[in-house]
PDB file with SEQRES, HELIX, SHEET and CRYST1 records, atoms N, CA, C and O in Angstrom:
SEQRES   1 A   75  MET SER SER LEU ALA LEU ILE ARG ALA THR GLU MET ALA          
SEQRES   2 A   75  ALA ARG SER THR SER GLN ALA HIS GLU ARG LEU ASP SER          
SEQRES   3 A   75  LEU GLU PRO ARG VAL THR LYS LEU GLU THR GLU ASN HIS          
SEQRES   4 A   75  ILE GLN PHE LYS GLU ILE PHE PHE ARG LEU LYS ARG LEU          
SEQRES   5 A   75  GLU MET PHE LEU VAL THR GLY MET GLY ALA VAL ILE ALA          
SEQRES   6 A   75  MET LEU VAL THR VAL LEU ILE LYS MET GLY                      
HELIX    1 AA1 SER A    3  MET A   74  1                                  72    
CRYST1    1.000    1.000    1.000  90.00  90.00  90.00 P 1           1          
ATOM      1  N   MET A   1       0.278  49.026 -12.760  1.00  0.00           N  
ATOM      2  CA  MET A   1       0.042  48.629 -11.392  1.00  0.00           C  
ATOM      3  C   MET A   1       0.876  49.521 -10.509  1.00  0.00           C  
ATOM      4  O   MET A   1       2.057  49.754 -10.765  1.00  0.00           O  
ATOM      5  N   SER A   2       0.254  50.009  -9.481  1.00  0.00           N  
ATOM      6  CA  SER A   2       0.973  50.923  -8.572  1.00  0.00           C  
ATOM      7  C   SER A   2       1.919  50.134  -7.697  1.00  0.00           C  
ATOM      8  O   SER A   2       1.788  48.917  -7.563  1.00  0.00           O  
ATOM      9  N   SER A   3       2.847  50.812  -7.117  1.00  0.00           N  
ATOM     10  CA  SER A   3       3.844  50.140  -6.281  1.00  0.00           C  
ATOM     11  C   SER A   3       3.192  49.552  -5.016  1.00  0.00           C  
ATOM     12  O   SER A   3       3.647  48.528  -4.507  1.00  0.00           O  
ATOM     13  N   LEU A   4       2.128  50.196  -4.510  1.00  0.00           N  
ATOM     14  CA  LEU A   4       1.446  49.699  -3.335  1.00  0.00           C  
ATOM     15  C   LEU A   4       0.743  48.361  -3.659  1.00  0.00           C  
ATOM     16  O   LEU A   4       0.780  47.417  -2.871  1.00  0.00           O  
ATOM     17  N   ALA A   5       0.114  48.315  -4.821  1.00  0.00           N  
ATOM     18  CA  ALA A   5      -0.567  47.076  -5.250  1.00  0.00           C  
ATOM     19  C   ALA A   5       0.444  45.966  -5.470  1.00  0.00           C  
ATOM     20  O   ALA A   5       0.188  44.805  -5.150  1.00  0.00           O  
ATOM     21  N   LEU A   6       1.608  46.336  -6.026  1.00  0.00           N  
ATOM     22  CA  LEU A   6       2.657  45.339  -6.248  1.00  0.00           C  
ATOM     23  C   LEU A   6       3.174  44.785  -4.912  1.00  0.00           C  
ATOM     24  O   LEU A   6       3.401  43.583  -4.778  1.00  0.00           O  
ATOM     25  N   ILE A   7       3.353  45.667  -3.937  1.00  0.00           N  
ATOM     26  CA  ILE A   7       3.819  45.222  -2.618  1.00  0.00           C  
ATOM     27  C   ILE A   7       2.784  44.275  -1.974  1.00  0.00           C  
ATOM     28  O   ILE A   7       3.143  43.250  -1.394  1.00  0.00           O  
ATOM     29  N   ARG A   8       1.488  44.644  -2.090  1.00  0.00           N  
ATOM     30  CA  ARG A   8       0.448  43.795  -1.513  1.00  0.00           C  
ATOM     31  C   ARG A   8       0.405  42.439  -2.191  1.00  0.00           C  
ATOM     32  O   ARG A   8       0.232  41.417  -1.527  1.00  0.00           O  
ATOM     33  N   ALA A   9       0.562  42.422  -3.509  1.00  0.00           N  
ATOM     34  CA  ALA A   9       0.537  41.173  -4.259  1.00  0.00           C  
ATOM     35  C   ALA A   9       1.716  40.294  -3.840  1.00  0.00           C  
ATOM     36  O   ALA A   9       1.564  39.085  -3.668  1.00  0.00           O  
ATOM     37  N   THR A  10       2.878  40.901  -3.678  1.00  0.00           N  
ATOM     38  CA  THR A  10       4.065  40.176  -3.230  1.00  0.00           C  
ATOM     39  C   THR A  10       3.878  39.596  -1.839  1.00  0.00           C  
ATOM     40  O   THR A  10       4.251  38.449  -1.591  1.00  0.00           O  
ATOM     41  N   GLU A  11       3.306  40.373  -0.930  1.00  0.00           N  
ATOM     42  CA  GLU A  11       3.058  39.937   0.422  1.00  0.00           C  
ATOM     43  C   GLU A  11       2.051  38.786   0.429  1.00  0.00           C  
ATOM     44  O   GLU A  11       2.223  37.824   1.177  1.00  0.00           O  
ATOM     45  N   MET A  12       1.008  38.873  -0.391  1.00  0.00           N  
ATOM     46  CA  MET A  12       0.000  37.788  -0.463  1.00  0.00           C  
ATOM     47  C   MET A  12       0.638  36.505  -0.993  1.00  0.00           C  
ATOM     48  O   MET A  12       0.368  35.415  -0.489  1.00  0.00           O  
ATOM     49  N   ALA A  13       1.474  36.642  -1.997  1.00  0.00           N  
ATOM     50  CA  ALA A  13       2.128  35.452  -2.559  1.00  0.00           C  
ATOM     51  C   ALA A  13       3.049  34.802  -1.531  1.00  0.00           C  
ATOM     52  O   ALA A  13       3.097  33.577  -1.414  1.00  0.00           O  
ATOM     53  N   ALA A  14       3.782  35.636  -0.784  1.00  0.00           N  
ATOM     54  CA  ALA A  14       4.687  35.081   0.260  1.00  0.00           C  
ATOM     55  C   ALA A  14       3.851  34.437   1.373  1.00  0.00           C  
ATOM     56  O   ALA A  14       4.226  33.391   1.903  1.00  0.00           O  
ATOM     57  N   ARG A  15       2.730  35.053   1.723  1.00  0.00           N  
ATOM     58  CA  ARG A  15       1.895  34.503   2.801  1.00  0.00           C  
ATOM     59  C   ARG A  15       1.262  33.197   2.339  1.00  0.00           C  
ATOM     60  O   ARG A  15       1.217  32.239   3.110  1.00  0.00           O  
ATOM     61  N   SER A  16       0.779  33.131   1.122  1.00  0.00           N  
ATOM     62  CA  SER A  16       0.151  31.911   0.652  1.00  0.00           C  
ATOM     63  C   SER A  16       1.179  30.815   0.507  1.00  0.00           C  
ATOM     64  O   SER A  16       0.859  29.651   0.748  1.00  0.00           O  
ATOM     65  N   THR A  17       2.414  31.140   0.119  1.00  0.00           N  
ATOM     66  CA  THR A  17       3.464  30.159   0.030  1.00  0.00           C  
ATOM     67  C   THR A  17       3.806  29.592   1.391  1.00  0.00           C  
ATOM     68  O   THR A  17       3.965  28.380   1.530  1.00  0.00           O  
ATOM     69  N   SER A  18       3.923  30.449   2.405  1.00  0.00           N  
ATOM     70  CA  SER A  18       4.233  29.978   3.746  1.00  0.00           C  
ATOM     71  C   SER A  18       3.072  29.128   4.310  1.00  0.00           C  
ATOM     72  O   SER A  18       3.302  28.139   5.005  1.00  0.00           O  
ATOM     73  N   GLN A  19       1.841  29.524   4.005  1.00  0.00           N  
ATOM     74  CA  GLN A  19       0.686  28.737   4.438  1.00  0.00           C  
ATOM     75  C   GLN A  19       0.704  27.350   3.772  1.00  0.00           C  
ATOM     76  O   GLN A  19       0.417  26.340   4.413  1.00  0.00           O  
ATOM     77  N   ALA A  20       1.036  27.322   2.512  1.00  0.00           N  
ATOM     78  CA  ALA A  20       1.093  26.051   1.787  1.00  0.00           C  
ATOM     79  C   ALA A  20       2.176  25.155   2.400  1.00  0.00           C  
ATOM     80  O   ALA A  20       1.954  23.954   2.556  1.00  0.00           O  
ATOM     81  N   HIS A  21       3.313  25.699   2.741  1.00  0.00           N  
ATOM     82  CA  HIS A  21       4.368  24.925   3.385  1.00  0.00           C  
ATOM     83  C   HIS A  21       3.906  24.396   4.739  1.00  0.00           C  
ATOM     84  O   HIS A  21       4.192  23.252   5.094  1.00  0.00           O  
ATOM     85  N   GLU A  22       3.191  25.232   5.494  1.00  0.00           N  
ATOM     86  CA  GLU A  22       2.663  24.769   6.798  1.00  0.00           C  
ATOM     87  C   GLU A  22       1.670  23.624   6.616  1.00  0.00           C  
ATOM     88  O   GLU A  22       1.687  22.654   7.373  1.00  0.00           O  
ATOM     89  N   ARG A  23       0.804  23.743   5.605  1.00  0.00           N  
ATOM     90  CA  ARG A  23      -0.174  22.673   5.369  1.00  0.00           C  
ATOM     91  C   ARG A  23       0.551  21.392   4.956  1.00  0.00           C  
ATOM     92  O   ARG A  23       0.196  20.300   5.401  1.00  0.00           O  
ATOM     93  N   LEU A  24       1.567  21.531   4.102  1.00  0.00           N  
ATOM     94  CA  LEU A  24       2.320  20.353   3.674  1.00  0.00           C  
ATOM     95  C   LEU A  24       3.036  19.692   4.868  1.00  0.00           C  
ATOM     96  O   LEU A  24       3.060  18.468   4.996  1.00  0.00           O  
ATOM     97  N   ASP A  25       3.601  20.515   5.711  1.00  0.00           N  
ATOM     98  CA  ASP A  25       4.302  20.008   6.895  1.00  0.00           C  
ATOM     99  C   ASP A  25       3.329  19.280   7.828  1.00  0.00           C  
ATOM    100  O   ASP A  25       3.697  18.286   8.455  1.00  0.00           O  
ATOM    101  N   SER A  26       2.105  19.765   7.920  1.00  0.00           N  
ATOM    102  CA  SER A  26       1.131  19.099   8.783  1.00  0.00           C  
ATOM    103  C   SER A  26       0.598  17.808   8.156  1.00  0.00           C  
ATOM    104  O   SER A  26       0.123  16.934   8.881  1.00  0.00           O  
ATOM    105  N   LEU A  27       0.664  17.666   6.844  1.00  0.00           N  
ATOM    106  CA  LEU A  27       0.197  16.469   6.179  1.00  0.00           C  
ATOM    107  C   LEU A  27       1.265  15.349   6.167  1.00  0.00           C  
ATOM    108  O   LEU A  27       0.926  14.170   6.066  1.00  0.00           O  
ATOM    109  N   GLU A  28       2.497  15.710   6.265  1.00  0.00           N  
ATOM    110  CA  GLU A  28       3.586  14.715   6.169  1.00  0.00           C  
ATOM    111  C   GLU A  28       3.466  13.584   7.211  1.00  0.00           C  
ATOM    112  O   GLU A  28       3.616  12.418   6.845  1.00  0.00           O  
ATOM    113  N   PRO A  29       3.208  13.881   8.463  1.00  0.00           N  
ATOM    114  CA  PRO A  29       3.072  12.754   9.419  1.00  0.00           C  
ATOM    115  C   PRO A  29       1.884  11.838   9.108  1.00  0.00           C  
ATOM    116  O   PRO A  29       1.950  10.625   9.309  1.00  0.00           O  
ATOM    117  N   ARG A  30       0.814  12.433   8.621  1.00  0.00           N  
ATOM    118  CA  ARG A  30      -0.360  11.621   8.258  1.00  0.00           C  
ATOM    119  C   ARG A  30      -0.041  10.693   7.100  1.00  0.00           C  
ATOM    120  O   ARG A  30      -0.432   9.525   7.103  1.00  0.00           O  
ATOM    121  N   VAL A  31       0.662  11.210   6.121  1.00  0.00           N  
ATOM    122  CA  VAL A  31       1.048  10.389   4.956  1.00  0.00           C  
ATOM    123  C   VAL A  31       1.945   9.237   5.400  1.00  0.00           C  
ATOM    124  O   VAL A  31       1.781   8.102   4.951  1.00  0.00           O  
ATOM    125  N   THR A  32       2.896   9.541   6.286  1.00  0.00           N  
ATOM    126  CA  THR A  32       3.818   8.523   6.783  1.00  0.00           C  
ATOM    127  C   THR A  32       3.047   7.451   7.528  1.00  0.00           C  
ATOM    128  O   THR A  32       3.346   6.266   7.389  1.00  0.00           O  
ATOM    129  N   LYS A  33       2.051   7.851   8.324  1.00  0.00           N  
ATOM    130  CA  LYS A  33       1.250   6.898   9.065  1.00  0.00           C  
ATOM    131  C   LYS A  33       0.456   5.997   8.104  1.00  0.00           C  
ATOM    132  O   LYS A  33       0.378   4.785   8.306  1.00  0.00           O  
ATOM    133  N   LEU A  34      -0.124   6.592   7.071  1.00  0.00           N  
ATOM    134  CA  LEU A  34      -0.889   5.816   6.093  1.00  0.00           C  
ATOM    135  C   LEU A  34       0.039   4.831   5.323  1.00  0.00           C  
ATOM    136  O   LEU A  34      -0.338   3.689   5.062  1.00  0.00           O  
ATOM    137  N   GLU A  35       1.229   5.294   4.975  1.00  0.00           N  
ATOM    138  CA  GLU A  35       2.186   4.389   4.290  1.00  0.00           C  
ATOM    139  C   GLU A  35       2.508   3.205   5.170  1.00  0.00           C  
ATOM    140  O   GLU A  35       2.572   2.072   4.691  1.00  0.00           O  
ATOM    141  N   THR A  36       2.713   3.455   6.465  1.00  0.00           N  
ATOM    142  CA  THR A  36       3.043   2.377   7.394  1.00  0.00           C  
ATOM    143  C   THR A  36       1.882   1.399   7.513  1.00  0.00           C  
ATOM    144  O   THR A  36       2.087   0.186   7.478  1.00  0.00           O  
ATOM    145  N   GLU A  37       0.663   1.917   7.654  1.00  0.00           N  
ATOM    146  CA  GLU A  37      -0.503   1.053   7.738  1.00  0.00           C  
ATOM    147  C   GLU A  37      -0.662   0.200   6.478  1.00  0.00           C  
ATOM    148  O   GLU A  37      -0.938  -0.996   6.570  1.00  0.00           O  
ATOM    149  N   ASN A  38      -0.490   0.808   5.307  1.00  0.00           N  
ATOM    150  CA  ASN A  38      -0.619   0.072   4.063  1.00  0.00           C  
ATOM    151  C   ASN A  38       0.445  -1.023   3.972  1.00  0.00           C  
ATOM    152  O   ASN A  38       0.161  -2.139   3.538  1.00  0.00           O  
ATOM    153  N   HIS A  39       1.648  -0.699   4.376  1.00  0.00           N  
ATOM    154  CA  HIS A  39       2.726  -1.696   4.360  1.00  0.00           C  
ATOM    155  C   HIS A  39       2.365  -2.924   5.223  1.00  0.00           C  
ATOM    156  O   HIS A  39       2.549  -4.070   4.811  1.00  0.00           O  
ATOM    157  N   ILE A  40       1.854  -2.650   6.415  1.00  0.00           N  
ATOM    158  CA  ILE A  40       1.481  -3.728   7.323  1.00  0.00           C  
ATOM    159  C   ILE A  40       0.349  -4.560   6.753  1.00  0.00           C  
ATOM    160  O   ILE A  40       0.365  -5.788   6.845  1.00  0.00           O  
ATOM    161  N   GLN A  41      -0.646  -3.888   6.158  1.00  0.00           N  
ATOM    162  CA  GLN A  41      -1.778  -4.594   5.576  1.00  0.00           C  
ATOM    163  C   GLN A  41      -1.373  -5.454   4.395  1.00  0.00           C  
ATOM    164  O   GLN A  41      -1.830  -6.590   4.266  1.00  0.00           O  
ATOM    165  N   PHE A  42      -0.517  -4.920   3.529  1.00  0.00           N  
ATOM    166  CA  PHE A  42      -0.065  -5.707   2.383  1.00  0.00           C  
ATOM    167  C   PHE A  42       0.805  -6.888   2.832  1.00  0.00           C  
ATOM    168  O   PHE A  42       0.754  -7.958   2.225  1.00  0.00           O  
ATOM    169  N   LYS A  43       1.579  -6.705   3.861  1.00  0.00           N  
ATOM    170  CA  LYS A  43       2.401  -7.782   4.387  1.00  0.00           C  
ATOM    171  C   LYS A  43       1.477  -8.881   4.922  1.00  0.00           C  
ATOM    172  O   LYS A  43       1.711 -10.060   4.661  1.00  0.00           O  
ATOM    173  N   GLU A  44       0.452  -8.517   5.651  1.00  0.00           N  
ATOM    174  CA  GLU A  44      -0.507  -9.511   6.181  1.00  0.00           C  
ATOM    175  C   GLU A  44      -1.217 -10.260   5.046  1.00  0.00           C  
ATOM    176  O   GLU A  44      -1.355 -11.482   5.096  1.00  0.00           O  
ATOM    177  N   ILE A  45      -1.663  -9.528   4.031  1.00  0.00           N  
ATOM    178  CA  ILE A  45      -2.303 -10.158   2.888  1.00  0.00           C  
ATOM    179  C   ILE A  45      -1.352 -11.141   2.173  1.00  0.00           C  
ATOM    180  O   ILE A  45      -1.757 -12.231   1.768  1.00  0.00           O  
ATOM    181  N   PHE A  46      -0.112 -10.737   2.033  1.00  0.00           N  
ATOM    182  CA  PHE A  46       0.897 -11.602   1.386  1.00  0.00           C  
ATOM    183  C   PHE A  46       1.049 -12.895   2.159  1.00  0.00           C  
ATOM    184  O   PHE A  46       1.080 -13.964   1.550  1.00  0.00           O  
ATOM    185  N   PHE A  47       1.145 -12.837   3.481  1.00  0.00           N  
ATOM    186  CA  PHE A  47       1.312 -14.041   4.294  1.00  0.00           C  
ATOM    187  C   PHE A  47       0.073 -14.918   4.230  1.00  0.00           C  
ATOM    188  O   PHE A  47       0.184 -16.144   4.216  1.00  0.00           O  
ATOM    189  N   ARG A  48      -1.110 -14.308   4.190  1.00  0.00           N  
ATOM    190  CA  ARG A  48      -2.354 -15.101   4.043  1.00  0.00           C  
ATOM    191  C   ARG A  48      -2.369 -15.822   2.711  1.00  0.00           C  
ATOM    192  O   ARG A  48      -2.749 -16.991   2.645  1.00  0.00           O  
ATOM    193  N   LEU A  49      -1.963 -15.145   1.650  1.00  0.00           N  
ATOM    194  CA  LEU A  49      -1.915 -15.773   0.324  1.00  0.00           C  
ATOM    195  C   LEU A  49      -0.894 -16.925   0.284  1.00  0.00           C  
ATOM    196  O   LEU A  49      -1.145 -17.960  -0.333  1.00  0.00           O  
ATOM    197  N   LYS A  50       0.243 -16.735   0.940  1.00  0.00           N  
ATOM    198  CA  LYS A  50       1.246 -17.798   0.978  1.00  0.00           C  
ATOM    199  C   LYS A  50       0.686 -19.031   1.715  1.00  0.00           C  
ATOM    200  O   LYS A  50       0.906 -20.166   1.293  1.00  0.00           O  
ATOM    201  N   ARG A  51      -0.040 -18.791   2.820  1.00  0.00           N  
ATOM    202  CA  ARG A  51      -0.627 -19.921   3.558  1.00  0.00           C  
ATOM    203  C   ARG A  51      -1.693 -20.615   2.726  1.00  0.00           C  
ATOM    204  O   ARG A  51      -1.757 -21.845   2.718  1.00  0.00           O  
ATOM    205  N   LEU A  52      -2.525 -19.864   2.031  1.00  0.00           N  
ATOM    206  CA  LEU A  52      -3.539 -20.446   1.145  1.00  0.00           C  
ATOM    207  C   LEU A  52      -2.900 -21.271   0.044  1.00  0.00           C  
ATOM    208  O   LEU A  52      -3.366 -22.361  -0.287  1.00  0.00           O  
ATOM    209  N   GLU A  53      -1.816 -20.730  -0.522  1.00  0.00           N  
ATOM    210  CA  GLU A  53      -1.089 -21.458  -1.576  1.00  0.00           C  
ATOM    211  C   GLU A  53      -0.543 -22.770  -1.022  1.00  0.00           C  
ATOM    212  O   GLU A  53      -0.594 -23.793  -1.706  1.00  0.00           O  
ATOM    213  N   MET A  54      -0.029 -22.761   0.183  1.00  0.00           N  
ATOM    214  CA  MET A  54       0.494 -23.974   0.808  1.00  0.00           C  
ATOM    215  C   MET A  54      -0.608 -25.020   0.937  1.00  0.00           C  
ATOM    216  O   MET A  54      -0.398 -26.190   0.618  1.00  0.00           O  
ATOM    217  N   PHE A  55      -1.773 -24.604   1.401  1.00  0.00           N  
ATOM    218  CA  PHE A  55      -2.884 -25.551   1.537  1.00  0.00           C  
ATOM    219  C   PHE A  55      -3.304 -26.119   0.185  1.00  0.00           C  
ATOM    220  O   PHE A  55      -3.578 -27.313   0.070  1.00  0.00           O  
ATOM    221  N   LEU A  56      -3.356 -25.269  -0.833  1.00  0.00           N  
ATOM    222  CA  LEU A  56      -3.760 -25.724  -2.143  1.00  0.00           C  
ATOM    223  C   LEU A  56      -2.737 -26.691  -2.739  1.00  0.00           C  
ATOM    224  O   LEU A  56      -3.131 -27.692  -3.336  1.00  0.00           O  
ATOM    225  N   VAL A  57      -1.480 -26.433  -2.599  1.00  0.00           N  
ATOM    226  CA  VAL A  57      -0.432 -27.311  -3.103  1.00  0.00           C  
ATOM    227  C   VAL A  57      -0.465 -28.651  -2.374  1.00  0.00           C  
ATOM    228  O   VAL A  57      -0.332 -29.708  -2.991  1.00  0.00           O  
ATOM    229  N   THR A  58      -0.645 -28.596  -1.050  1.00  0.00           N  
ATOM    230  CA  THR A  58      -0.738 -29.811  -0.260  1.00  0.00           C  
ATOM    231  C   THR A  58      -1.952 -30.647  -0.663  1.00  0.00           C  
ATOM    232  O   THR A  58      -1.856 -31.864  -0.824  1.00  0.00           O  
ATOM    233  N   GLY A  59      -3.069 -29.993  -0.820  1.00  0.00           N  
ATOM    234  CA  GLY A  59      -4.303 -30.687  -1.265  1.00  0.00           C  
ATOM    235  C   GLY A  59      -4.136 -31.316  -2.647  1.00  0.00           C  
ATOM    236  O   GLY A  59      -4.554 -32.454  -2.861  1.00  0.00           O  
ATOM    237  N   MET A  60      -3.540 -30.598  -3.570  1.00  0.00           N  
ATOM    238  CA  MET A  60      -3.324 -31.162  -4.903  1.00  0.00           C  
ATOM    239  C   MET A  60      -2.341 -32.328  -4.861  1.00  0.00           C  
ATOM    240  O   MET A  60      -2.490 -33.285  -5.620  1.00  0.00           O  
ATOM    241  N   GLY A  61      -1.358 -32.264  -4.002  1.00  0.00           N  
ATOM    242  CA  GLY A  61      -0.426 -33.351  -3.841  1.00  0.00           C  
ATOM    243  C   GLY A  61      -1.153 -34.614  -3.329  1.00  0.00           C  
ATOM    244  O   GLY A  61      -0.882 -35.729  -3.776  1.00  0.00           O  
ATOM    245  N   ALA A  62      -2.071 -34.407  -2.391  1.00  0.00           N  
ATOM    246  CA  ALA A  62      -2.858 -35.562  -1.874  1.00  0.00           C  
ATOM    247  C   ALA A  62      -3.747 -36.130  -2.963  1.00  0.00           C  
ATOM    248  O   ALA A  62      -3.877 -37.350  -3.062  1.00  0.00           O  
ATOM    249  N   VAL A  63      -4.358 -35.298  -3.775  1.00  0.00           N  
ATOM    250  CA  VAL A  63      -5.221 -35.774  -4.874  1.00  0.00           C  
ATOM    251  C   VAL A  63      -4.379 -36.548  -5.873  1.00  0.00           C  
ATOM    252  O   VAL A  63      -4.781 -37.626  -6.309  1.00  0.00           O  
ATOM    253  N   ILE A  64      -3.237 -36.028  -6.240  1.00  0.00           N  
ATOM    254  CA  ILE A  64      -2.372 -36.702  -7.203  1.00  0.00           C  
ATOM    255  C   ILE A  64      -1.897 -38.037  -6.643  1.00  0.00           C  
ATOM    256  O   ILE A  64      -1.859 -39.030  -7.370  1.00  0.00           O  
ATOM    257  N   ALA A  65      -1.537 -38.078  -5.367  1.00  0.00           N  
ATOM    258  CA  ALA A  65      -1.101 -39.353  -4.723  1.00  0.00           C  
ATOM    259  C   ALA A  65      -2.230 -40.363  -4.749  1.00  0.00           C  
ATOM    260  O   ALA A  65      -2.006 -41.545  -5.010  1.00  0.00           O  
ATOM    261  N   MET A  66      -3.449 -39.901  -4.478  1.00  0.00           N  
ATOM    262  CA  MET A  66      -4.592 -40.798  -4.471  1.00  0.00           C  
ATOM    263  C   MET A  66      -4.854 -41.350  -5.893  1.00  0.00           C  
ATOM    264  O   MET A  66      -5.138 -42.537  -6.055  1.00  0.00           O  
ATOM    265  N   LEU A  67      -4.760 -40.502  -6.892  1.00  0.00           N  
ATOM    266  CA  LEU A  67      -4.963 -40.953  -8.283  1.00  0.00           C  
ATOM    267  C   LEU A  67      -3.875 -41.923  -8.715  1.00  0.00           C  
ATOM    268  O   LEU A  67      -4.155 -42.892  -9.421  1.00  0.00           O  
ATOM    269  N   VAL A  68      -2.654 -41.676  -8.305  1.00  0.00           N  
ATOM    270  CA  VAL A  68      -1.567 -42.629  -8.650  1.00  0.00           C  
ATOM    271  C   VAL A  68      -1.840 -43.978  -7.970  1.00  0.00           C  
ATOM    272  O   VAL A  68      -1.645 -45.031  -8.577  1.00  0.00           O  
ATOM    273  N   THR A  69      -2.281 -43.942  -6.735  1.00  0.00           N  
ATOM    274  CA  THR A  69      -2.595 -45.197  -6.023  1.00  0.00           C  
ATOM    275  C   THR A  69      -3.706 -45.959  -6.735  1.00  0.00           C  
ATOM    276  O   THR A  69      -3.626 -47.180  -6.872  1.00  0.00           O  
ATOM    277  N   VAL A  70      -4.727 -45.268  -7.183  1.00  0.00           N  
ATOM    278  CA  VAL A  70      -5.825 -45.902  -7.924  1.00  0.00           C  
ATOM    279  C   VAL A  70      -5.313 -46.502  -9.225  1.00  0.00           C  
ATOM    280  O   VAL A  70      -5.699 -47.614  -9.587  1.00  0.00           O  
ATOM    281  N   LEU A  71      -4.445 -45.777  -9.936  1.00  0.00           N  
ATOM    282  CA  LEU A  71      -3.877 -46.296 -11.195  1.00  0.00           C  
ATOM    283  C   LEU A  71      -3.021 -47.530 -10.953  1.00  0.00           C  
ATOM    284  O   LEU A  71      -3.051 -48.463 -11.756  1.00  0.00           O  
ATOM    285  N   ILE A  72      -2.267 -47.555  -9.878  1.00  0.00           N  
ATOM    286  CA  ILE A  72      -1.434 -48.711  -9.585  1.00  0.00           C  
ATOM    287  C   ILE A  72      -2.277 -49.926  -9.260  1.00  0.00           C  
ATOM    288  O   ILE A  72      -1.947 -51.034  -9.682  1.00  0.00           O  
ATOM    289  N   LYS A  73      -3.361 -49.742  -8.516  1.00  0.00           N  
ATOM    290  CA  LYS A  73      -4.237 -50.835  -8.143  1.00  0.00           C  
ATOM    291  C   LYS A  73      -4.983 -51.405  -9.323  1.00  0.00           C  
ATOM    292  O   LYS A  73      -5.301 -52.594  -9.368  1.00  0.00           O  
ATOM    293  N   MET A  74      -5.262 -50.517 -10.302  1.00  0.00           N  
ATOM    294  CA  MET A  74      -6.011 -50.966 -11.484  1.00  0.00           C  
ATOM    295  C   MET A  74      -5.109 -51.780 -12.415  1.00  0.00           C  
ATOM    296  O   MET A  74      -5.586 -52.677 -13.110  1.00  0.00           O  
ATOM    297  N   GLY A  75      -3.864 -51.484 -12.431  1.00  0.00           N  
ATOM    298  CA  GLY A  75      -2.959 -52.108 -13.374  1.00  0.00           C  
ATOM    299  C   GLY A  75      -2.271 -53.315 -12.888  1.00  0.00           C  
ATOM    300  O   GLY A  75      -1.482 -53.913 -13.620  1.00  0.00           O  
TER     301      GLY A  75                                                      
END                                                                             
């Protein structure tokens, strides 16, 4: 390989490396934004599940209380 070709190859590698760094730097804010959105969405889903769990536990407590009342009245 001639020295001119080697210089061109080195320049192309340096240029593509700097372009890659620029692309990565431009993607970083987008990734941060997506991470934030995902965090908010998962937090909202978690709170909805907790609320649903509360309703289910309360409902089961009412059913159990009703069954105990029926058992007491039968006996």
